[in-house]
C-alpha positions in Angstrom: 31.9 33.5 6.3 34.7 30.8 6.0 33.2 27.8 3.5 34.4 25.6 6.7 32.0 27.1 8.4 29.0 27.4 5.7 29.5 23.7 5.7 29.2 23.1 9.3 25.5 24.9 9.4 24.5 22.7 6.6 25.2 19.4 8.3 22.0 17.3 9.3 22.0 16.8 12.7 20.7 13.2 12.7 20.1 12.7 16.8 18.0 15.6 16.7 15.8 14.6 14.0 15.6 10.9 15.6 14.7 12.6 19.0 12.0 14.5 17.1 10.8 11.0 15.6 10.7 9.4 18.8 8.8 12.0 20.7 6.2 12.4 17.9 5.9 8.6 17.5 5.5 7.8 21.1 2.5 6.5 23.0 2.4 9.4 24.8 0.9 11.2 22.0 -1.4 8.6 21.3 -1.1 8.5 17.2 -1.5 11.9 16.8 -5.2 11.7 16.0 -6.7 15.3 15.2 -9.2 16.4 17.6 -7.7 14.0 20.6 -5.6 15.0 23.2 -2.5 13.8 20.9 -3.2 16.8 18.5 -2.8 19.3 21.4 0.5 17.5 22.3 1.6 17.5 18.5 0.8 20.9 18.0 2.2 22.6 20.8 5.5 20.7 20.4 6.0 21.6 16.9 5.1 25.5 17.7 7.3 25.3 20.8 10.4 23.4 18.6 9.5 26.4 15.8 9.7 29.2 18.0 12.7 28.0 19.7 14.7 28.0 16.6 12.8 31.9 15.9 10.8 30.9 13.2 7.8 33.3 13.3 4.3 32.3 13.5 2.8 32.8 9.9 -0.9 33.1 10.9 -1.6 37.2 11.5 -5.5 36.3 12.3 -5.0 34.3 15.1 -2.4 36.2 17.6 -4.7 36.4 20.6 -6.0 32.5 20.7 -2.8 31.5 22.8 0.8 32.6 23.7 1.4 30.3 20.4 -1.4 31.1 18.4 0.3 32.7 15.7 1.6 29.0 14.9 -1.9 27.7 14.1 -4.1 27.6 11.6 -7.8 26.2 12.3 -9.3 23.9 10.2 -13.1 23.6 10.5 -14.1 19.8 10.7 -17.2 17.8 10.5 -17.0 14.1 11.4 -20.0 12.5 9.2 -21.5 9.1 10.8 -23.7 6.9 7.8 -26.4 4.7 9.5 -25.3 1.4 7.7 -29.0 0.3 8.4 -29.8 1.0 4.3 -30.8 -0.5 1.1 -30.3 0.6 -2.3 -33.0 -1.0 -4.3 -32.9 -0.1 -8.0 -35.9 -2.4 -9.7 -36.8 -5.3 -8.2 -33.1 -5.7 -7.0 -31.8 -4.7 -3.1 -28.5 -4.2 -1.8 -27.0 -4.5 1.3 -24.6 -1.6 2.3 -21.0 -2.4 3.3 -21.4 -5.7 1.0 -22.7 -5.0 -2.5 -22.3 -1.0 -1.6 -21.1 2.5 0.1 -22.8 5.1 0.7 -21.6 8.5 2.6 -21.5 12.2 2.2 -19.5 15.6 2.4 -22.6 17.4 2.6 -24.1 19.1 6.5 -26.8 17.4 6.1 -28.7 14.2 8.5 -30.6 12.8 5.8 -30.3 12.7 1.7 -32.9 10.5 0.0 -32.6 9.1 -3.6 -36.3 8.8 -5.0 -36.7 7.2 -8.0 -33.4 8.8 -9.5 -32.9 8.1 -13.1 -29.7 6.0 -13.5 -27.4 6.6 -16.4 -24.0 5.1 -16.8 -21.3 8.0 -18.3 -18.1 5.5 -18.8 -15.5 7.1 -16.9 -17.2 10.1 -16.3 -14.2 12.4 -17.1 -14.3 15.7 -18.9 -10.6 16.3 -20.4 -10.6 19.0 -22.5 -6.6 18.4 -22.9 -7.2 14.7 -23.9 -10.5 15.9 -26.3 -12.5 14.1 -24.1 -15.9 14.2 -22.7 -18.2 11.8 -21.3 -20.6 14.3 -20.2 -21.3 16.0 -23.2 -24.3 14.5 -24.7 -26.3 14.1 -21.5 -27.4 16.5 -18.6 -27.5 14.4 -15.7 -29.2 17.0 -13.0 -30.6 15.7 -10.1 -30.0 12.1 -11.6 -27.5 9.1 -9.9 -24.6 8.5 -12.1 -22.4 4.7 -12.3 -19.0 5.3 -13.6 -15.9 2.8 -14.2 -12.6 4.0 -11.7 -9.1 4.9 -13.2 -8.8 6.2 -16.7 -9.2 4.6 -20.5 -5.2 5.4 -20.4 -5.0 2.4 -17.7 -7.9 0.0 -18.9 -5.9 -0.5 -23.0 -2.2 0.2 -21.7 -2.3 2.6 -24.7 0.7 4.9 -24.2 -1.3 7.2 -26.4 -4.2 7.2 -25.0 -4.3 9.7 -21.5 -0.8 8.4 -20.0 -1.2 5.0 -20.4 -0.3 3.2 -17.5 0.0 5.6 -15.4 -2.9 6.9 -13.4 -4.2 10.8 -14.8 -6.0 12.7 -11.9 -9.3 11.7 -14.0 -8.5 8.3 -12.6 -9.1 9.0 -8.9 -12.2 8.1 -7.1 -12.1 11.9 -5.8 -12.0 13.2 -9.4 -14.9 11.5 -10.6 -17.1 12.4 -7.7 -16.0 16.3 -8.3 -17.1 16.2 -11.6 -20.6 14.5 -11.2 -21.3 17.6 -9.1 -20.0 20.1 -11.2 -22.4 18.7 -13.7 -25.1 19.0 -11.2 -25.5 14.7 -10.6 -27.3 13.8 -7.2 -25.3 10.6 -6.4 -22.0 8.8 -7.9 -21.6 4.9 -7.7 -18.0 4.2 -8.8 -17.7 0.5 -10.3 -15.3 -1.6 -7.7 -12.8 -3.5 -10.2 -9.8 -4.7 -8.1 -6.7 -4.2 -10.9 -8.2 -0.8 -12.2 -8.8 0.7 -8.3 -5.7 -0.6 -7.1 -7.2 -2.3 -3.7 -9.7 -4.4 -2.7 -13.3 -4.3 -1.9 -12.7 -4.5 1.9 -10.5 -1.1 1.6 -13.7 0.2 0.1 -15.8 -1.5 2.4 -13.7 0.0 5.4 -12.9 3.4 4.7 -16.8 4.5 3.4 -18.4 2.9 5.8 -17.9 4.6 9.6 -16.9 7.7 10.2 -15.1 10.1 8.1 -13.7 14.1 8.1 -14.4 16.4 6.0 -13.8 20.5 6.0 -16.8 22.5 6.2 -17.2 25.6 4.1 -19.6 28.3 4.4 -22.6 27.1 2.8 -22.8 23.8 4.7 -21.1 21.5 1.8 -23.4 22.3 -0.5 -21.5 22.3 -3.4 -20.4 18.6 -2.8 -21.8 15.6 -4.1 -25.2 14.8 -2.1 -24.3 11.1 -2.3 -20.8 9.2 -2.7 -20.7 5.5 -3.5 -19.4 2.3 -4.3 -20.8 -0.8 -6.1 -19.4 -3.9 -6.3 -18.6 -5.5 -9.5 -21.1 -8.3 -9.6 -23.7 -6.0 -8.3 -23.0 -3.9 -11.1 -23.3 -6.2 -13.4 -27.0 -7.5 -12.2 -28.5 -3.8 -12.4 -27.2 -3.8 -16.1 -28.8 -7.0 -16.8 -32.0 -6.3 -15.2 -32.0 -3.2 -18.1 -30.9 -5.3 -20.2 -27.6 -4.3 -21.1 -24.1 -6.0 -20.9 -21.9 -4.4 -18.2 -18.8 -5.9 -20.2 -20.1 -4.6 -23.3 -20.5 -0.8 -22.5 -17.3 -1.1 -20.3 -15.6 -1.8 -23.9 -17.4 0.8 -26.0 -16.6 3.5 -22.9 -13.0 3.5 -24.2 -13.9 5.6 -26.9 -13.6 9.3 -26.7 -17.2 9.1 -28.7 -18.9 6.8 -26.4 -22.8 7.6 -25.4 -23.5 7.5 -21.8 -26.8 4.7 -21.4 -29.9 5.5 -19.3 -31.1 2.5 -17.5 -34.3 1.1 -17.6 -34.7 1.2 -13.8 -34.2 4.3 -11.3 -32.3 4.4 -7.3 -34.0 4.4 -4.5 -31.7 4.9 -1.5 -31.9 7.0 2.1 -28.5 8.0 3.7 -28.8 9.1 7.5 -25.8 10.8 8.8 -25.2 11.8 12.7 -23.0 14.6 12.5 -20.4 16.4 15.1 -18.2 19.3 14.5 -14.8 20.7 16.1 -12.1 22.2 14.9 -8.5 20.7 14.4 -5.2 23.1 13.0 -2.2 23.0 10.8 0.7 24.7 12.1 2.4 27.0 10.4 6.2 28.9 11.0 8.3 31.4 8.6 11.7 32.6 7.7 10.4 35.8 6.6 12.6 37.2 3.4 14.7 39.9 3.2 13.7 41.3 -0.4 10.6 39.5 -1.1 8.9 38.7 1.8 5.9 38.5 0.2 6.5 35.8 -2.0 7.0 32.1 -0.7 8.7 28.9 -0.6 6.5 26.2 0.7 7.7 23.4 3.0 5.0 20.6 4.2 4.4 17.6 5.6 1.8 16.2 7.6 1.8 15.9 11.4 -1.5 13.4 11.9 -2.2 9.9 11.7 -4.4 7.3 12.8 -4.7 7.5 17.1 -6.0 5.1 19.1 -8.7 2.4 18.5 -10.3 1.2 21.4 -10.7 -2.4 21.9 -11.9 -4.9 23.7 -8.6 -6.6 24.1 -6.4 -3.1 25.0 -6.2 0.0 23.2 -3.9 0.0 19.9 -2.4 3.1 18.9 -0.9 4.0 15.9 2.5 5.5 16.0 3.0 6.6 12.5 6.8 6.6 13.1 7.7 6.5 9.1 4.2 7.6 8.2 4.7 10.8 9.2 6.6 11.8 12.4 9.8 11.1 10.1 8.5 14.2 7.3 8.1 16.2 10.4 11.1 15.3 11.9 12.3 16.4 8.4 10.5 19.7 8.3 12.0 20.7 11.9 15.9 19.8 10.8 15.0 21.8 7.1 13.8 24.3 9.7 16.9 24.5 12.2 19.6 24.4 9.3 17.3 27.1 6.9 16.8 29.4 9.7 20.6 29.0 10.7 22.0 30.2 7.0 19.2 33.1 7.0 20.6 34.3 10.0 24.1 34.4 8.1 22.7 35.4 4.8 19.2 36.0 4.6 17.2 34.5 1.9 15.2 37.3 -0.6 12.2 35.2 -0.5 10.3 33.9 2.6 10.2 30.3 3.7 6.8 28.7 5.0 6.7 25.5 7.0 3.3 24.2 7.6 2.5 20.4 9.1 -0.8 19.9 8.3 -3.5 17.8 9.7 -6.1 15.7 8.7 -4.1 14.0 5.7 -5.0 10.3 6.4 -8.7 11.5 6.6 -8.6 13.3 3.3 -5.9 16.1 2.2 -8.1 18.5 5.0 -5.6 20.6 6.7 -4.7 21.0 3.0 -7.4 21.8 1.6 -7.6 24.3 4.2 -4.6 26.0 3.7 -5.3 25.9 0.0 -8.0 28.9 0.0 -5.3 30.9 0.4 -6.3 33.0 4.0 -2.8 33.3 5.5 -1.0 32.9 2.2 -2.8 33.7 -1.4 -1.9 31.0 -4.0 -0.5 33.4 -6.7 2.1 34.3 -3.6 3.4 30.7 -3.0 6.0 29.8 -5.4 6.1 26.2 -5.3 5.7 23.6 -2.5 8.2 20.7 -1.5 6.5 18.0 0.4 7.2 15.0 2.7 5.5 12.0 3.2 7.2 9.1 4.9 10.9 9.5 4.6 13.8 6.6 3.6 14.8 5.8 7.7 17.1 3.2 6.5 20.8 3.1 4.5 21.6 6.0 1.8 20.4 5.0 -1.6 22.0 6.6 -5.3 18.7 7.8 -6.5 15.7 9.7 -5.4 12.3 9.3 -6.7 9.9 11.2 -8.5 6.1 10.9 -8.4 4.6 12.0 -12.0 6.7 12.2 -15.1 6.6 15.9 -17.2 4.5 17.8 -14.9 6.4 21.0 -13.4 9.9 22.1 -13.6 10.0 21.5 -10.2 11.0 18.1 -11.8 13.9 20.1 -13.6 15.2 21.4 -9.9 15.0 17.8 -8.6 17.6 16.7 -11.5 19.7 19.2 -10.4 19.9 19.2 -6.9 20.3 14.9 -6.9 23.4 14.9 -9.6 24.9 17.6 -6.6 24.7 14.6 -4.6 25.8 12.0 -7.6 22.3 10.7 -7.6 19.7 9.7 -10.4 16.2 10.7 -10.2 14.0 7.7 -10.9 10.6 7.7 -11.7 7.7 6.1 -9.9 8.0 2.7 -9.8 3.9 2.2 -9.5 2.7 5.0 -11.5 -0.5 3.2 -11.6 -1.4 3.8 -8.2 -1.2 7.4 -8.6 0.7 8.5 -5.9 1.2 12.1 -6.9 -2.5 12.8 -6.3 -2.9 11.3 -2.6 -0.8 13.6 -0.6 -0.7 17.4 1.1 0.8 18.5 -2.1 -2.6 17.8 -4.4 -4.6 20.4 -2.5 -1.7 23.2 -3.7 -1.6 21.5 -7.5 -5.1 21.7 -7.7 -4.8 25.3 -7.1 -2.0 25.6 -9.7 0.7 25.7 -7.4 3.7 23.6 -8.7 5.0 21.0 -6.5 7.6 18.1 -5.5 6.5 15.1 -3.0 9.3 13.4 -1.4 7.8 9.7 -0.3 9.9 6.7 0.5 7.0 4.7 1.9 8.2 1.1 1.5 10.5 1.5 -1.0 13.8 0.9 0.4 11.8 -1.6 2.5 9.9 -4.3 1.4 8.4 -5.3 4.1 7.2 -1.7 5.3 3.7 -1.6 3.1 3.3 -5.4 4.3 3.6 -5.2 7.9 3.7 -1.5 9.2 2.1 1.1 7.1 -1.0 1.7 8.2 -0.6 -0.5 11.0 0.3 -0.4 14.6 3.9 -1.6 14.2 4.7 1.5 12.4 6.8 2.4 15.7 9.8 4.4 15.7 13.7 1.8 15.9 16.9 3.3 17.3 17.9 0.8 14.6 17.3 2.9 11.8 20.6 4.4 10.1 18.7 7.6 8.9 21.6 7.7 6.0 18.3 8.6 3.8 16.8 10.8 6.3 20.1 12.7 6.1 20.7 13.0 2.4 17.0 13.6 1.1 17.2 16.6 4.0 20.4 17.7 2.2 18.5 17.6 -1.1 15.3 19.3 -0.2 17.6 22.1 1.7 19.2 23.1 -1.5 15.9 23.2 -3.4 14.3 25.0 -1.1 17.5 27.4 -1.0 17.9 27.8 -4.6 14.0 28.7 -4.9 14.2 31.5 -1.8 17.3 33.4 -4.0 15.6 32.9 -7.3 13.5 35.1 -9.2 12.1 32.5 -10.7 8.1 30.8 -10.6 8.2 27.1 -11.8 6.0 26.5 -14.2 3.7 23.2 -15.3 4.8 21.7 -18.0 2.1 19.7 -18.9 -1.4 21.4 -20.4 -4.0 20.3 -17.2 -6.6 22.4 -15.1 -3.2 23.1 -12.6 -1.6 24.8 -15.6 -4.9 26.4 -16.4 -4.9 27.5 -12.6 -2.0 28.7 -12.3 -1.7 31.1 -15.3 -5.2 32.3 -14.3 -3.6 33.1 -10.5 -0.3 34.8 -11.8 -2.1 37.4 -14.2 -4.2 39.1 -11.7 
């Protein structure tokens, strides 16, 4: 093929990307809420686009359901709404739901009761062999209620030699606290809220945990999940410790030592959590370019299609269109699919490339968790994942952001592709927020698949986080230059193409559960 023709294929069609973003973020799509009419419009639009480009539906198990069936993966979900008329009683103290504590569950269970449940403070609630740290080493918490600190000891001390210092590890995320406590057999967890360590105020905890939440449903009604997932206000925590003759602040300091001994409180916890549960099925969208030599090895390109849908208020409907987050990322995957398919027609890729648009990212990475279970592709066949969550819709920049540092060899691919564009790699300016652990690629990373996150939420537009992020104002603008979209699509196409014609399996660099999972997976 002539070099000029090759170059022409690689050109990003910005009007095309703008059209996708504008359509997906239009009021007609009702904010792309999972399980709404907006979902049906969105997934049909995406499947039709992939089909028109010549990509195949990637779900062989779903051919019969509709003409576009093979482009969809069912994601079984439950909507769980905890009744807020509940009181947490600890000894002589009573705490009100919402203002003092929150409690919810992911178990499919209409009522869960704490009946004189023993209370234990386990410090950070971390079991991390690679950091020689196990807060559960000297205690059996089976059936008990555990109080834990948010974040990790590295953030608390800002000591670069402890965990990873200011940069949050996965052990600092609230999701981890619940997962580890469930593995330890706890009945309930109350995470102590402190604004700096959590990175958001109590109002965010309250609004996120008192309403309806979606969860993925497994064959065992989610019995392996923690029965009660809670948060506790700092002032309430101090009262509880004082009632037991303990000093919370002093014990918090002691918890910074690896040899910290968990402390059992004198009082026990009583709570009745009543839930209203409804079930429905949402969908991921999956489309592939089939590899010529190694069709069972997949390079993944992903972006979540969902946003917050429509809120009905007395003053009328408020539509959360999510133009940047994440219609821009979905527009990016469609344009990458168009470019890579055109290249594939000229010189077929050796490996397959799978495009996946996940559902229910905003409600807890649910679509990606379902995909990571491997029913369409086993994780050992996933080479790596490039995930887009909010693109730079403004002008080009001379850098690209890297989330996480020293995690996997995918970072080396990023450096190489950036070099071609004469851009530098810049580390995440807010590593304490742990963004690497908060988007869809993380569902795959937990099962060992090396991943890169491409996110530009507010990095080039300081006004975005303050006034548009997760608000109704995140709308499409015809004034966007999309220069950043253009350069990032070129860069991601470069990485995807390189991996699709490679025999390399990018590895994890840092010792972690991710690395252990990957090595075990590839050994089979």
